[in-house]
C-alpha positions as CSV (number, residue, x, y, z in Angstrom):
1,M,0.0,0.0,0.0
2,S,1.2,3.5,-0.8
3,K,1.5,6.1,1.9
4,R,-1.4,8.0,0.3
5,N,-3.6,4.9,0.5
6,L,-2.6,4.3,4.1
7,L,-3.5,7.9,5.0
8,F,-6.8,7.6,3.1
9,A,-7.6,4.3,5.0
10,G,-6.8,6.0,8.3
11,N,-9.1,9.0,7.5
12,I,-12.1,6.8,6.9
13,I,-11.3,4.3,9.7
14,L,-10.4,1.3,7.6
15,D,-7.9,-1.3,8.8
16,P,-5.1,-1.3,6.2
17,A,-4.1,-4.8,7.2
18,E,-7.4,-6.0,5.6
19,Y,-6.2,-4.8,2.2
20,M,-2.6,-6.2,2.3
21,I,-1.6,-9.5,0.8
22,V,1.1,-11.6,2.4
23,V,2.9,-14.0,0.0
24,P,5.1,-16.5,1.8
25,I,8.2,-17.6,0.1
26,V,10.1,-20.6,1.3
27,F,13.8,-20.3,1.2
28,N,14.9,-23.8,0.3
29,T,17.3,-25.1,-2.3
30,G,14.6,-25.3,-5.0
31,S,13.2,-21.8,-4.4
32,R,16.7,-20.2,-4.2
33,S,17.7,-21.8,-7.5
34,F,14.4,-20.6,-9.1
35,M,14.9,-17.0,-7.7
36,T,18.5,-17.0,-9.0
37,S,17.6,-18.3,-12.5
38,H,14.6,-15.9,-12.8
39,F,16.7,-13.0,-11.8
40,R,19.4,-13.8,-14.3
41,R,16.7,-14.0,-17.0
42,I,15.5,-10.5,-16.0
43,L,19.0,-9.1,-16.1
44,D,19.7,-10.7,-19.5
45,D,16.5,-9.5,-21.0
46,H,17.0,-7.1,-23.9
47,R,14.2,-4.9,-22.7
48,R,16.2,-3.8,-19.6
49,L,13.4,-4.5,-17.2
50,I,15.2,-3.3,-14.1
51,A,16.6,0.2,-13.4
52,I,18.3,0.7,-10.0
53,N,18.7,4.2,-8.6
54,P,22.4,4.9,-7.9
55,K,21.6,5.9,-4.3
56,F,21.1,2.2,-3.5
57,T,24.8,1.6,-3.3
58,K,24.6,-1.5,-1.0
59,L,22.2,-3.2,-3.5
60,I,24.5,-2.4,-6.4
61,T,27.5,-3.7,-4.5
62,A,25.6,-6.8,-3.6
63,L,24.7,-7.4,-7.2
64,K,28.3,-6.9,-8.4
65,G,29.8,-9.0,-5.8
66,A,27.3,-11.9,-5.6
67,Q,28.8,-15.3,-5.6
68,F,26.6,-18.4,-6.3
69,D,27.4,-22.1,-6.0
70,D,26.8,-24.7,-8.8
71,I,23.1,-25.2,-7.9
72,G,22.2,-21.5,-7.7
73,R,22.4,-20.8,-4.0
74,L,23.9,-17.5,-2.9
75,D,27.2,-18.0,-1.1
76,K,26.5,-15.8,1.9
77,D,30.1,-16.0,3.2
78,E,31.5,-14.7,-0.1
79,S,28.8,-12.2,-1.1
80,P,28.6,-8.6,0.3
81,H,25.2,-7.5,1.7
82,D,23.7,-10.9,1.2
83,N,20.5,-10.1,3.0
84,I,19.8,-7.2,0.7
85,L,20.4,-9.4,-2.3
86,D,18.2,-12.1,-0.9
87,T,15.4,-9.5,-0.5
88,F,15.9,-8.2,-4.0
89,L,15.8,-11.8,-5.5
90,M,12.6,-12.4,-3.6
91,M,11.0,-9.2,-4.9
92,T,11.9,-10.0,-8.5
93,T,10.3,-13.4,-8.0
94,L,7.2,-11.8,-6.6
95,S,7.0,-9.5,-9.6
96,L,7.0,-12.5,-11.9
97,N,4.2,-14.1,-9.9
98,Q,2.2,-10.9,-10.0
99,R,2.7,-10.6,-13.7
100,E,1.8,-14.2,-14.3
101,M,-1.4,-13.7,-12.2
102,N,-2.3,-10.7,-14.4
103,D,-1.6,-12.6,-17.6
104,N,-3.3,-15.8,-16.7
105,Y,-6.3,-14.8,-14.7
106,E,-9.2,-12.5,-15.6
107,I,-9.9,-9.9,-12.9
């Protein structure tokens, strides 16, 4: 929810939690490999689907220094800002799921 929507909900006495969606993501070997491969497809896409504001220096450093093992798991000991990168990988996976939902289901 945007800040504007939260303020609107507060003004008319709505509980914002009723309008939020929680999407659980399990961090196991399969999901991590999927997140990694999906993110690599996004980065390699000719349409340049992601633009990162230069002020997010830790994210940029995490992306440049990320180290993965043979099965696609992030090597947290060798990667800088590994939690930031995990979060970014998770969010790109969520964006795929949201886009697939919009493409595959009538609303």
